[in-house]
PQR file of N, CA, C, O and H, with PARSE charges and radii, in Angstrom:
ATOM      1  N   PRO A   1      18.659   7.835  -4.673 -0.5600 1.5000
ATOM      2  CA  PRO A   1      18.837   6.400  -4.526  0.2800 2.0000
ATOM      3  C   PRO A   1      17.553   5.733  -4.031  0.5500 1.7000
ATOM      4  O   PRO A   1      16.855   6.266  -3.169 -0.5500 1.4000
ATOM      5  N   SER A   2      17.262   4.584  -4.579 -0.4000 1.5000
ATOM      6  CA  SER A   2      16.078   3.832  -4.190 -0.0000 2.0000
ATOM      7  C   SER A   2      16.416   2.901  -3.042  0.5500 1.7000
ATOM      8  O   SER A   2      17.460   2.248  -3.056 -0.5500 1.4000
ATOM      9  H   SER A   2      17.830   4.151  -5.280  0.4000 1.0000
ATOM     10  N   PRO A   3      15.538   2.835  -2.042 -0.5600 1.5000
ATOM     11  CA  PRO A   3      15.799   1.910  -0.942  0.2800 2.0000
ATOM     12  C   PRO A   3      15.641   0.462  -1.417  0.5500 1.7000
ATOM     13  O   PRO A   3      14.793   0.168  -2.260 -0.5500 1.4000
ATOM     14  N   THR A   4      16.451  -0.421  -0.879 -0.4000 1.5000
ATOM     15  CA  THR A   4      16.358  -1.837  -1.199 -0.0000 2.0000
ATOM     16  C   THR A   4      15.581  -2.510  -0.075  0.5500 1.7000
ATOM     17  O   THR A   4      15.868  -2.310   1.105 -0.5500 1.4000
ATOM     18  H   THR A   4      17.140  -0.182  -0.195  0.4000 1.0000
ATOM     19  N   ILE A   5      14.582  -3.318  -0.466 -0.4000 1.5000
ATOM     20  CA  ILE A   5      13.814  -4.007   0.564 -0.0000 2.0000
ATOM     21  C   ILE A   5      13.894  -5.509   0.339  0.5500 1.7000
ATOM     22  O   ILE A   5      14.060  -5.975  -0.788 -0.5500 1.4000
ATOM     23  H   ILE A   5      14.348  -3.481  -1.425  0.4000 1.0000
ATOM     24  N   SER A   6      13.774  -6.247   1.413 -0.4000 1.5000
ATOM     25  CA  SER A   6      13.852  -7.704   1.337 -0.0000 2.0000
ATOM     26  C   SER A   6      12.626  -8.258   0.616  0.5500 1.7000
ATOM     27  O   SER A   6      11.595  -7.596   0.495 -0.5500 1.4000
ATOM     28  H   SER A   6      13.639  -5.868   2.328  0.4000 1.0000
ATOM     29  N   ASP A   7      12.773  -9.492   0.143 -0.4000 1.5000
ATOM     30  CA  ASP A   7      11.635 -10.154  -0.513 -0.0000 2.0000
ATOM     31  C   ASP A   7      10.473 -10.323   0.448  0.5500 1.7000
ATOM     32  O   ASP A   7       9.313 -10.213   0.050 -0.5500 1.4000
ATOM     33  H   ASP A   7      13.611 -10.030   0.241  0.4000 1.0000
ATOM     34  N   ALA A   8      10.779 -10.593   1.719 -0.4000 1.5000
ATOM     35  CA  ALA A   8       9.718 -10.775   2.718 -0.0000 2.0000
ATOM     36  C   ALA A   8       8.936  -9.482   2.912  0.5500 1.7000
ATOM     37  O   ALA A   8       7.707  -9.503   2.981 -0.5500 1.4000
ATOM     38  H   ALA A   8      11.721 -10.683   2.043  0.4000 1.0000
ATOM     39  N   LEU A   9       9.642  -8.359   2.999 -0.4000 1.5000
ATOM     40  CA  LEU A   9       8.959  -7.080   3.173 -0.0000 2.0000
ATOM     41  C   LEU A   9       8.181  -6.714   1.911  0.5500 1.7000
ATOM     42  O   LEU A   9       7.071  -6.188   1.994 -0.5500 1.4000
ATOM     43  H   LEU A   9      10.640  -8.342   2.942  0.4000 1.0000
ATOM     44  N   ARG A  10       8.755  -6.989   0.758 -0.4000 1.5000
ATOM     45  CA  ARG A  10       8.064  -6.720  -0.506 -0.0000 2.0000
ATOM     46  C   ARG A  10       6.759  -7.531  -0.574  0.5500 1.7000
ATOM     47  O   ARG A  10       5.730  -7.018  -1.013 -0.5500 1.4000
ATOM     48  H   ARG A  10       9.657  -7.416   0.691  0.4000 1.0000
ATOM     49  N   SER A  11       6.805  -8.780  -0.143 -0.4000 1.5000
ATOM     50  CA  SER A  11       5.606  -9.622  -0.126 -0.0000 2.0000
ATOM     51  C   SER A  11       4.570  -9.078   0.852  0.5500 1.7000
ATOM     52  O   SER A  11       3.372  -9.100   0.570 -0.5500 1.4000
ATOM     53  H   SER A  11       7.641  -9.197   0.214  0.4000 1.0000
ATOM     54  N   LYS A  12       5.033  -8.590   2.001 -0.4000 1.5000
ATOM     55  CA  LYS A  12       4.121  -8.005   2.996 -0.0000 2.0000
ATOM     56  C   LYS A  12       3.424  -6.771   2.412  0.5500 1.7000
ATOM     57  O   LYS A  12       2.223  -6.584   2.606 -0.5500 1.4000
ATOM     58  H   LYS A  12       6.006  -8.572   2.230  0.4000 1.0000
ATOM     59  N   VAL A  13       4.173  -5.941   1.703 -0.4000 1.5000
ATOM     60  CA  VAL A  13       3.588  -4.756   1.077 -0.0000 2.0000
ATOM     61  C   VAL A  13       2.549  -5.171   0.045  0.5500 1.7000
ATOM     62  O   VAL A  13       1.475  -4.573  -0.019 -0.5500 1.4000
ATOM     63  H   VAL A  13       5.149  -6.094   1.545  0.4000 1.0000
ATOM     64  N   VAL A  14       2.847  -6.183  -0.761 -0.4000 1.5000
ATOM     65  CA  VAL A  14       1.890  -6.679  -1.759 -0.0000 2.0000
ATOM     66  C   VAL A  14       0.606  -7.136  -1.069  0.5500 1.7000
ATOM     67  O   VAL A  14      -0.496  -6.825  -1.521 -0.5500 1.4000
ATOM     68  H   VAL A  14       3.720  -6.669  -0.708  0.4000 1.0000
ATOM     69  N   GLU A  15       0.760  -7.873   0.024 -0.4000 1.5000
ATOM     70  CA  GLU A  15      -0.399  -8.364   0.776 -0.0000 2.0000
ATOM     71  C   GLU A  15      -1.224  -7.202   1.337  0.5500 1.7000
ATOM     72  O   GLU A  15      -2.452  -7.212   1.250 -0.5500 1.4000
ATOM     73  H   GLU A  15       1.655  -8.126   0.391  0.4000 1.0000
ATOM     74  N   LEU A  16      -0.555  -6.214   1.905 -0.4000 1.5000
ATOM     75  CA  LEU A  16      -1.263  -5.060   2.467 -0.0000 2.0000
ATOM     76  C   LEU A  16      -1.970  -4.259   1.376  0.5500 1.7000
ATOM     77  O   LEU A  16      -3.094  -3.797   1.572 -0.5500 1.4000
ATOM     78  H   LEU A  16       0.442  -6.207   1.976  0.4000 1.0000
ATOM     79  N   ILE A  17      -1.317  -4.095   0.232 -0.4000 1.5000
ATOM     80  CA  ILE A  17      -1.958  -3.375  -0.875 -0.0000 2.0000
ATOM     81  C   ILE A  17      -3.198  -4.138  -1.336  0.5500 1.7000
ATOM     82  O   ILE A  17      -4.233  -3.529  -1.605 -0.5500 1.4000
ATOM     83  H   ILE A  17      -0.404  -4.470   0.072  0.4000 1.0000
ATOM     84  N   ARG A  18      -3.104  -5.443  -1.427 -0.4000 1.5000
ATOM     85  CA  ARG A  18      -4.265  -6.252  -1.793 -0.0000 2.0000
ATOM     86  C   ARG A  18      -5.394  -6.050  -0.775  0.5500 1.7000
ATOM     87  O   ARG A  18      -6.565  -5.969  -1.145 -0.5500 1.4000
ATOM     88  H   ARG A  18      -2.263  -5.937  -1.208  0.4000 1.0000
ATOM     89  N   ASP A  19      -5.028  -5.968   0.510 -0.4000 1.5000
ATOM     90  CA  ASP A  19      -6.030  -5.783   1.562 -0.0000 2.0000
ATOM     91  C   ASP A  19      -6.666  -4.399   1.549  0.5500 1.7000
ATOM     92  O   ASP A  19      -7.702  -4.195   2.183 -0.5500 1.4000
ATOM     93  H   ASP A  19      -4.077  -6.034   0.811  0.4000 1.0000
ATOM     94  N   LEU A  20      -6.073  -3.451   0.844 -0.4000 1.5000
ATOM     95  CA  LEU A  20      -6.704  -2.131   0.719 -0.0000 2.0000
ATOM     96  C   LEU A  20      -8.071  -2.237   0.039  0.5500 1.7000
ATOM     97  O   LEU A  20      -8.914  -1.353   0.192 -0.5500 1.4000
ATOM     98  H   LEU A  20      -5.233  -3.616   0.329  0.4000 1.0000
ATOM     99  N   GLY A  21      -8.283  -3.312  -0.704 -0.4000 1.5000
ATOM    100  CA  GLY A  21      -9.559  -3.528  -1.385 -0.0000 2.0000
ATOM    101  C   GLY A  21     -10.398  -4.620  -0.749  0.5500 1.7000
ATOM    102  O   GLY A  21     -11.368  -5.085  -1.347 -0.5500 1.4000
ATOM    103  H   GLY A  21      -7.598  -4.030  -0.828  0.4000 1.0000
ATOM    104  N   HIS A  22     -10.038  -5.034   0.453 -0.4000 1.5000
ATOM    105  CA  HIS A  22     -10.755  -6.114   1.141 -0.0000 2.0000
ATOM    106  C   HIS A  22     -12.210  -5.719   1.376  0.5500 1.7000
ATOM    107  O   HIS A  22     -12.497  -4.548   1.623 -0.5500 1.4000
ATOM    108  H   HIS A  22      -9.249  -4.656   0.938  0.4000 1.0000
ATOM    109  N   PRO A  23     -13.133  -6.681   1.304 -0.5600 1.5000
ATOM    110  CA  PRO A  23     -14.554  -6.374   1.530  0.2800 2.0000
ATOM    111  C   PRO A  23     -14.853  -5.828   2.935  0.5500 1.7000
ATOM    112  O   PRO A  23     -15.813  -5.080   3.117 -0.5500 1.4000
ATOM    113  N   GLU A  24     -14.027  -6.203   3.931 -0.4000 1.5000
ATOM    114  CA  GLU A  24     -14.258  -5.731   5.303 -0.0000 2.0000
ATOM    115  C   GLU A  24     -13.512  -4.421   5.551  0.5500 1.7000
ATOM    116  O   GLU A  24     -12.310  -4.314   5.311 -0.5500 1.4000
ATOM    117  H   GLU A  24     -13.247  -6.811   3.783  0.4000 1.0000
ATOM    118  N   TRP A  25     -14.258  -3.434   6.036 -0.4000 1.5000
ATOM    119  CA  TRP A  25     -13.694  -2.110   6.305 -0.0000 2.0000
ATOM    120  C   TRP A  25     -12.508  -2.187   7.256  0.5500 1.7000
ATOM    121  O   TRP A  25     -11.501  -1.509   7.054 -0.5500 1.4000
ATOM    122  H   TRP A  25     -15.235  -3.522   6.231  0.4000 1.0000
ATOM    123  N   GLU A  26     -12.628  -3.023   8.306 -0.4000 1.5000
ATOM    124  CA  GLU A  26     -11.556  -3.126   9.298 -0.0000 2.0000
ATOM    125  C   GLU A  26     -10.245  -3.603   8.662  0.5500 1.7000
ATOM    126  O   GLU A  26      -9.169  -3.107   8.999 -0.5500 1.4000
ATOM    127  H   GLU A  26     -13.446  -3.574   8.470  0.4000 1.0000
ATOM    128  N   LYS A  27     -10.343  -4.564   7.746 -0.4000 1.5000
ATOM    129  CA  LYS A  27      -9.140  -5.063   7.057 -0.0000 2.0000
ATOM    130  C   LYS A  27      -8.522  -3.968   6.198  0.5500 1.7000
ATOM    131  O   LYS A  27      -7.299  -3.846   6.129 -0.5500 1.4000
ATOM    132  H   LYS A  27     -11.217  -4.966   7.472  0.4000 1.0000
ATOM    133  N   ARG A  28      -9.368  -3.167   5.541 -0.4000 1.5000
ATOM    134  CA  ARG A  28      -8.851  -2.060   4.713 -0.0000 2.0000
ATOM    135  C   ARG A  28      -8.131  -1.033   5.580  0.5500 1.7000
ATOM    136  O   ARG A  28      -7.074  -0.526   5.204 -0.5500 1.4000
ATOM    137  H   ARG A  28     -10.361  -3.266   5.597  0.4000 1.0000
ATOM    138  N   GLU A  29      -8.713  -0.727   6.749 -0.4000 1.5000
ATOM    139  CA  GLU A  29      -8.092   0.238   7.658 -0.0000 2.0000
ATOM    140  C   GLU A  29      -6.754  -0.281   8.190  0.5500 1.7000
ATOM    141  O   GLU A  29      -5.772   0.459   8.243 -0.5500 1.4000
ATOM    142  H   GLU A  29      -9.572  -1.139   7.054  0.4000 1.0000
ATOM    143  N   LEU A  30      -6.723  -1.548   8.580 -0.4000 1.5000
ATOM    144  CA  LEU A  30      -5.474  -2.139   9.073 -0.0000 2.0000
ATOM    145  C   LEU A  30      -4.396  -2.133   7.994  0.5500 1.7000
ATOM    146  O   LEU A  30      -3.222  -1.899   8.283 -0.5500 1.4000
ATOM    147  H   LEU A  30      -7.521  -2.149   8.536  0.4000 1.0000
ATOM    148  N   ALA A  31      -4.794  -2.389   6.759 -0.4000 1.5000
ATOM    149  CA  ALA A  31      -3.837  -2.376   5.651 -0.0000 2.0000
ATOM    150  C   ALA A  31      -3.266  -0.972   5.453  0.5500 1.7000
ATOM    151  O   ALA A  31      -2.062  -0.814   5.250 -0.5500 1.4000
ATOM    152  H   ALA A  31      -5.747  -2.579   6.524  0.4000 1.0000
ATOM    153  N   SER A  32      -4.122   0.039   5.511 -0.4000 1.5000
ATOM    154  CA  SER A  32      -3.648   1.427   5.367 -0.0000 2.0000
ATOM    155  C   SER A  32      -2.653   1.765   6.470  0.5500 1.7000
ATOM    156  O   SER A  32      -1.600   2.345   6.207 -0.5500 1.4000
ATOM    157  H   SER A  32      -5.100  -0.090   5.676  0.4000 1.0000
ATOM    158  N   LYS A  33      -2.989   1.399   7.710 -0.4000 1.5000
ATOM    159  CA  LYS A  33      -2.097   1.685   8.841 -0.0000 2.0000
ATOM    160  C   LYS A  33      -0.787   0.919   8.713  0.5500 1.7000
ATOM    161  O   LYS A  33       0.282   1.453   9.011 -0.5500 1.4000
ATOM    162  H   LYS A  33      -3.844   0.927   7.924  0.4000 1.0000
ATOM    163  N   GLY A  34      -0.871  -0.331   8.271 -0.4000 1.5000
ATOM    164  CA  GLY A  34       0.339  -1.133   8.096 -0.0000 2.0000
ATOM    165  C   GLY A  34       1.274  -0.543   7.061  0.5500 1.7000
ATOM    166  O   GLY A  34       2.491  -0.539   7.246 -0.5500 1.4000
ATOM    167  H   GLY A  34      -1.739  -0.765   8.030  0.4000 1.0000
ATOM    168  N   LEU A  35       0.715  -0.048   5.983 -0.4000 1.5000
ATOM    169  CA  LEU A  35       1.541   0.565   4.939 -0.0000 2.0000
ATOM    170  C   LEU A  35       2.158   1.869   5.426  0.5500 1.7000
ATOM    171  O   LEU A  35       3.296   2.187   5.078 -0.5500 1.4000
ATOM    172  H   LEU A  35      -0.274  -0.051   5.833  0.4000 1.0000
ATOM    173  N   LEU A  36       1.423   2.617   6.222 -0.4000 1.5000
ATOM    174  CA  LEU A  36       1.990   3.841   6.797 -0.0000 2.0000
ATOM    175  C   LEU A  36       3.143   3.508   7.735  0.5500 1.7000
ATOM    176  O   LEU A  36       4.145   4.223   7.769 -0.5500 1.4000
ATOM    177  H   LEU A  36       0.499   2.359   6.505  0.4000 1.0000
ATOM    178  N   GLU A  37       3.007   2.427   8.492 -0.4000 1.5000
ATOM    179  CA  GLU A  37       4.089   2.024   9.400 -0.0000 2.0000
ATOM    180  C   GLU A  37       5.330   1.588   8.629  0.5500 1.7000
ATOM    181  O   GLU A  37       6.451   1.874   9.049 -0.5500 1.4000
ATOM    182  H   GLU A  37       2.194   1.846   8.464  0.4000 1.0000
ATOM    183  N   ILE A  38       5.143   0.910   7.523 -0.4000 1.5000
ATOM    184  CA  ILE A  38       6.284   0.492   6.700 -0.0000 2.0000
ATOM    185  C   ILE A  38       6.955   1.728   6.114  0.5500 1.7000
ATOM    186  O   ILE A  38       8.181   1.810   6.037 -0.5500 1.4000
ATOM    187  H   ILE A  38       4.232   0.678   7.182  0.4000 1.0000
ATOM    188  N   GLY A  39       6.132   2.684   5.703 -0.4000 1.5000
ATOM    189  CA  GLY A  39       6.645   3.978   5.293 -0.0000 2.0000
ATOM    190  C   GLY A  39       7.224   4.059   3.895  0.5500 1.7000
ATOM    191  O   GLY A  39       6.723   3.458   2.945 -0.5500 1.4000
ATOM    192  H   GLY A  39       5.136   2.617   5.766  0.4000 1.0000
ATOM    193  N   TYR A  40       8.291   4.821   3.810 -0.4000 1.5000
ATOM    194  CA  TYR A  40       8.871   5.236   2.538 -0.0000 2.0000
ATOM    195  C   TYR A  40       9.215   4.074   1.611  0.5500 1.7000
ATOM    196  O   TYR A  40       9.067   4.193   0.395 -0.5500 1.4000
ATOM    197  H   TYR A  40       8.698   5.309   4.582  0.4000 1.0000
ATOM    198  N   VAL A  41       9.671   2.956   2.167 -0.4000 1.5000
ATOM    199  CA  VAL A  41      10.100   1.850   1.308 -0.0000 2.0000
ATOM    200  C   VAL A  41       8.946   1.237   0.519  0.5500 1.7000
ATOM    201  O   VAL A  41       9.176   0.512  -0.450 -0.5500 1.4000
ATOM    202  H   VAL A  41       9.791   2.860   3.155  0.4000 1.0000
ATOM    203  N   ALA A  42       7.709   1.520   0.925 -0.4000 1.5000
ATOM    204  CA  ALA A  42       6.536   1.000   0.206 -0.0000 2.0000
ATOM    205  C   ALA A  42       6.074   1.942  -0.904  0.5500 1.7000
ATOM    206  O   ALA A  42       5.148   1.611  -1.644 -0.5500 1.4000
ATOM    207  H   ALA A  42       7.523   2.109   1.711  0.4000 1.0000
ATOM    208  N   ARG A  43       6.702   3.106  -1.030 -0.4000 1.5000
ATOM    209  CA  ARG A  43       6.229   4.126  -1.971 -0.0000 2.0000
ATOM    210  C   ARG A  43       6.140   3.634  -3.413  0.5500 1.7000
ATOM    211  O   ARG A  43       5.150   3.904  -4.093 -0.5500 1.4000
ATOM    212  H   ARG A  43       7.454   3.375  -0.429  0.4000 1.0000
ATOM    213  N   GLY A  44       7.143   2.927  -3.883 -0.4000 1.5000
ATOM    214  CA  GLY A  44       7.139   2.478  -5.275 -0.0000 2.0000
ATOM    215  C   GLY A  44       5.954   1.573  -5.580  0.5500 1.7000
ATOM    216  O   GLY A  44       5.264   1.746  -6.584 -0.5500 1.4000
ATOM    217  H   GLY A  44       7.947   2.708  -3.330  0.4000 1.0000
ATOM    218  N   GLN A  45       5.731   0.614  -4.703 -0.4000 1.5000
ATOM    219  CA  GLN A  45       4.616  -0.306  -4.904 -0.0000 2.0000
ATOM    220  C   GLN A  45       3.273   0.411  -4.733  0.5500 1.7000
ATOM    221  O   GLN A  45       2.316   0.110  -5.446 -0.5500 1.4000
ATOM    222  H   GLN A  45       6.292   0.473  -3.887  0.4000 1.0000
ATOM    223  N   LEU A  46       3.201   1.338  -3.808 -0.4000 1.5000
ATOM    224  CA  LEU A  46       1.963   2.106  -3.621 -0.0000 2.0000
ATOM    225  C   LEU A  46       1.671   2.975  -4.842  0.5500 1.7000
ATOM    226  O   LEU A  46       0.528   3.084  -5.285 -0.5500 1.4000
ATOM    227  H   LEU A  46       3.978   1.582  -3.229  0.4000 1.0000
ATOM    228  N   LYS A  47       2.716   3.586  -5.370 -0.4000 1.5000
ATOM    229  CA  LYS A  47       2.539   4.432  -6.546 -0.0000 2.0000
ATOM    230  C   LYS A  47       2.019   3.613  -7.722  0.5500 1.7000
ATOM    231  O   LYS A  47       1.110   4.036  -8.436 -0.5500 1.4000
ATOM    232  H   LYS A  47       3.645   3.498  -5.010  0.4000 1.0000
ATOM    233  N   GLU A  48       2.606   2.441  -7.910 -0.4000 1.5000
ATOM    234  CA  GLU A  48       2.160   1.561  -8.986 -0.0000 2.0000
ATOM    235  C   GLU A  48       0.694   1.167  -8.787  0.5500 1.7000
ATOM    236  O   GLU A  48      -0.096   1.194  -9.731 -0.5500 1.4000
ATOM    237  H   GLU A  48       3.344   2.097  -7.330  0.4000 1.0000
ATOM    238  N   ALA A  49       0.340   0.802  -7.558 -0.4000 1.5000
ATOM    239  CA  ALA A  49      -1.050   0.405  -7.269 -0.0000 2.0000
ATOM    240  C   ALA A  49      -2.014   1.566  -7.461  0.5500 1.7000
ATOM    241  O   ALA A  49      -3.146   1.370  -7.903 -0.5500 1.4000
ATOM    242  H   ALA A  49       0.981   0.780  -6.791  0.4000 1.0000
ATOM    243  N   SER A  50      -1.572   2.770  -7.132 -0.4000 1.5000
ATOM    244  CA  SER A  50      -2.461   3.929  -7.241 -0.0000 2.0000
ATOM    245  C   SER A  50      -2.809   4.269  -8.684  0.5500 1.7000
ATOM    246  O   SER A  50      -3.806   4.943  -8.942 -0.5500 1.4000
ATOM    247  H   SER A  50      -0.652   2.930  -6.772  0.4000 1.0000
ATOM    248  N   PHE A  51      -1.995   3.806  -9.621 -0.4000 1.5000
ATOM    249  CA  PHE A  51      -2.263   4.062 -11.033 -0.0000 2.0000
ATOM    250  C   PHE A  51      -2.783   2.838 -11.777  0.5500 1.7000
ATOM    251  O   PHE A  51      -3.580   2.970 -12.705 -0.5500 1.4000
ATOM    252  H   PHE A  51      -1.185   3.258  -9.411  0.4000 1.0000
ATOM    253  N   GLN A  52      -2.337   1.645 -11.378 -0.4000 1.5000
ATOM    254  CA  GLN A  52      -2.580   0.466 -12.205 -0.0000 2.0000
ATOM    255  C   GLN A  52      -3.580  -0.532 -11.649  0.5500 1.7000
ATOM    256  O   GLN A  52      -4.008  -1.430 -12.373 -0.5500 1.4000
ATOM    257  H   GLN A  52      -1.689   1.537 -10.624  0.4000 1.0000
ATOM    258  N   SER A  53      -3.962  -0.406 -10.400 -0.4000 1.5000
ATOM    259  CA  SER A  53      -4.896  -1.395  -9.854 -0.0000 2.0000
ATOM    260  C   SER A  53      -6.263  -1.273 -10.526  0.5500 1.7000
ATOM    261  O   SER A  53      -6.759  -0.164 -10.728 -0.5500 1.4000
ATOM    262  H   SER A  53      -3.614   0.324  -9.812  0.4000 1.0000
ATOM    263  N   PRO A  54      -6.869  -2.399 -10.871 -0.5600 1.5000
ATOM    264  CA  PRO A  54      -8.216  -2.356 -11.443  0.2800 2.0000
ATOM    265  C   PRO A  54      -9.281  -2.034 -10.385  0.5500 1.7000
ATOM    266  O   PRO A  54     -10.419  -1.715 -10.729 -0.5500 1.4000
ATOM    267  N   ASP A  55      -8.915  -2.118  -9.108 -0.4000 1.5000
ATOM    268  CA  ASP A  55      -9.840  -1.873  -8.003 -0.0000 2.0000
ATOM    269  C   ASP A  55      -9.773  -0.403  -7.591  0.5500 1.7000
ATOM    270  O   ASP A  55      -8.727   0.078  -7.157 -0.5500 1.4000
ATOM    271  H   ASP A  55      -7.990  -2.378  -8.829  0.4000 1.0000
ATOM    272  N   ALA A  56     -10.888   0.301  -7.728 -0.4000 1.5000
ATOM    273  CA  ALA A  56     -10.934   1.737  -7.419 -0.0000 2.0000
ATOM    274  C   ALA A  56     -10.623   2.017  -5.947  0.5500 1.7000
ATOM    275  O   ALA A  56     -10.006   3.034  -5.632 -0.5500 1.4000
ATOM    276  H   ALA A  56     -11.738  -0.091  -8.081  0.4000 1.0000
ATOM    277  N   GLU A  57     -11.039   1.136  -5.050 -0.4000 1.5000
ATOM    278  CA  GLU A  57     -10.767   1.322  -3.624 -0.0000 2.0000
ATOM    279  C   GLU A  57      -9.273   1.220  -3.341  0.5500 1.7000
ATOM    280  O   GLU A  57      -8.738   1.996  -2.550 -0.5500 1.4000
ATOM    281  H   GLU A  57     -11.540   0.309  -5.306  0.4000 1.0000
ATOM    282  N   ILE A  58      -8.597   0.267  -3.981 -0.4000 1.5000
ATOM    283  CA  ILE A  58      -7.150   0.148  -3.812 -0.0000 2.0000
ATOM    284  C   ILE A  58      -6.460   1.400  -4.340  0.5500 1.7000
ATOM    285  O   ILE A  58      -5.560   1.930  -3.689 -0.5500 1.4000
ATOM    286  H   ILE A  58      -9.032  -0.363  -4.624  0.4000 1.0000
ATOM    287  N   ARG A  59      -6.868   1.873  -5.504 -0.4000 1.5000
ATOM    288  CA  ARG A  59      -6.257   3.096  -6.065 -0.0000 2.0000
ATOM    289  C   ARG A  59      -6.451   4.277  -5.118  0.5500 1.7000
ATOM    290  O   ARG A  59      -5.511   5.029  -4.859 -0.5500 1.4000
ATOM    291  H   ARG A  59      -7.599   1.442  -6.033  0.4000 1.0000
ATOM    292  N   ARG A  60      -7.662   4.440  -4.606 -0.4000 1.5000
ATOM    293  CA  ARG A  60      -7.978   5.574  -3.716 -0.0000 2.0000
ATOM    294  C   ARG A  60      -7.172   5.495  -2.426  0.5500 1.7000
ATOM    295  O   ARG A  60      -6.577   6.482  -1.993 -0.5500 1.4000
ATOM    296  H   ARG A  60      -8.426   3.830  -4.816  0.4000 1.0000
ATOM    297  N   ARG A  61      -7.159   4.326  -1.823 -0.4000 1.5000
ATOM    298  CA  ARG A  61      -6.452   4.180  -0.550 -0.0000 2.0000
ATOM    299  C   ARG A  61      -4.930   4.268  -0.733  0.5500 1.7000
ATOM    300  O   ARG A  61      -4.238   4.826   0.118 -0.5500 1.4000
ATOM    301  H   ARG A  61      -7.643   3.525  -2.175  0.4000 1.0000
ATOM    302  N   ALA A  62      -4.411   3.727  -1.827 -0.4000 1.5000
ATOM    303  CA  ALA A  62      -2.972   3.833  -2.088 -0.0000 2.0000
ATOM    304  C   ALA A  62      -2.573   5.302  -2.233  0.5500 1.7000
ATOM    305  O   ALA A  62      -1.541   5.724  -1.712 -0.5500 1.4000
ATOM    306  H   ALA A  62      -4.973   3.274  -2.519  0.4000 1.0000
ATOM    307  N   LYS A  63      -3.398   6.079  -2.942 -0.4000 1.5000
ATOM    308  CA  LYS A  63      -3.125   7.516  -3.078 -0.0000 2.0000
ATOM    309  C   LYS A  63      -3.179   8.215  -1.730  0.5500 1.7000
ATOM    310  O   LYS A  63      -2.364   9.097  -1.455 -0.5500 1.4000
ATOM    311  H   LYS A  63      -4.237   5.737  -3.364  0.4000 1.0000
ATOM    312  N   ALA A  64      -4.140   7.826  -0.878 -0.4000 1.5000
ATOM    313  CA  ALA A  64      -4.257   8.444   0.440 -0.0000 2.0000
ATOM    314  C   ALA A  64      -3.023   8.146   1.300  0.5500 1.7000
ATOM    315  O   ALA A  64      -2.531   9.026   2.006 -0.5500 1.4000
ATOM    316  H   ALA A  64      -4.801   7.110  -1.102  0.4000 1.0000
ATOM    317  N   VAL A  65      -2.529   6.912   1.240 -0.4000 1.5000
ATOM    318  CA  VAL A  65      -1.328   6.560   2.004 -0.0000 2.0000
ATOM    319  C   VAL A  65      -0.136   7.353   1.470  0.5500 1.7000
ATOM    320  O   VAL A  65       0.658   7.879   2.250 -0.5500 1.4000
ATOM    321  H   VAL A  65      -2.929   6.197   0.666  0.4000 1.0000
ATOM    322  N   LEU A  66      -0.009   7.439   0.163 -0.4000 1.5000
ATOM    323  CA  LEU A  66       1.088   8.219  -0.423 -0.0000 2.0000
ATOM    324  C   LEU A  66       1.014   9.683   0.023  0.5500 1.7000
ATOM    325  O   LEU A  66       2.038  10.286   0.344 -0.5500 1.4000
ATOM    326  H   LEU A  66      -0.654   7.011  -0.470  0.4000 1.0000
ATOM    327  N   ASP A  67      -0.184  10.248   0.042 -0.4000 1.5000
ATOM    328  CA  ASP A  67      -0.341  11.638   0.490 -0.0000 2.0000
ATOM    329  C   ASP A  67       0.121  11.800   1.937  0.5500 1.7000
ATOM    330  O   ASP A  67       0.758  12.796   2.281 -0.5500 1.4000
ATOM    331  H   ASP A  67      -1.016   9.758  -0.219  0.4000 1.0000
ATOM    332  N   GLU A  68      -0.202  10.819   2.783 -0.4000 1.5000
ATOM    333  CA  GLU A  68       0.215  10.909   4.188 -0.0000 2.0000
ATOM    334  C   GLU A  68       1.723  10.747   4.338  0.5500 1.7000
ATOM    335  O   GLU A  68       2.328  11.344   5.229 -0.5500 1.4000
ATOM    336  H   GLU A  68      -0.720  10.011   2.504  0.4000 1.0000
ATOM    337  N   LEU A  69       2.335   9.938   3.465 -0.4000 1.5000
ATOM    338  CA  LEU A  69       3.771   9.761   3.521 -0.0000 2.0000
ATOM    339  C   LEU A  69       4.527  11.004   3.065  0.5500 1.7000
ATOM    340  O   LEU A  69       5.652  11.250   3.499 -0.5500 1.4000
ATOM    341  H   LEU A  69       1.844   9.453   2.742  0.4000 1.0000
ATOM    342  N   ASP A  70       3.904  11.783   2.190 -0.4000 1.5000
ATOM    343  CA  ASP A  70       4.565  13.006   1.698 -0.0000 2.0000
ATOM    344  C   ASP A  70       4.402  14.088   2.692  0.5500 1.7000
ATOM    345  O   ASP A  70       4.882  15.201   2.477 -0.5500 1.4000
ATOM    346  H   ASP A  70       2.990  11.584   1.837  0.4000 1.0000
TER
END
């Protein structure tokens, strides 16, 4: 079964995934930590970003967060 998440949480995950590619290192680190705190419910969006994002940094960091969640 897939977890159901609120629209607000889904939007927060989208924002954090976008920040994985932020020009500032600190923002990228905070985004990674935020996604780890959200945990399992962010997996679907992280998986999609790890394959489909045009930004290599977002793909790399999304994969790293997924690895830590597993």
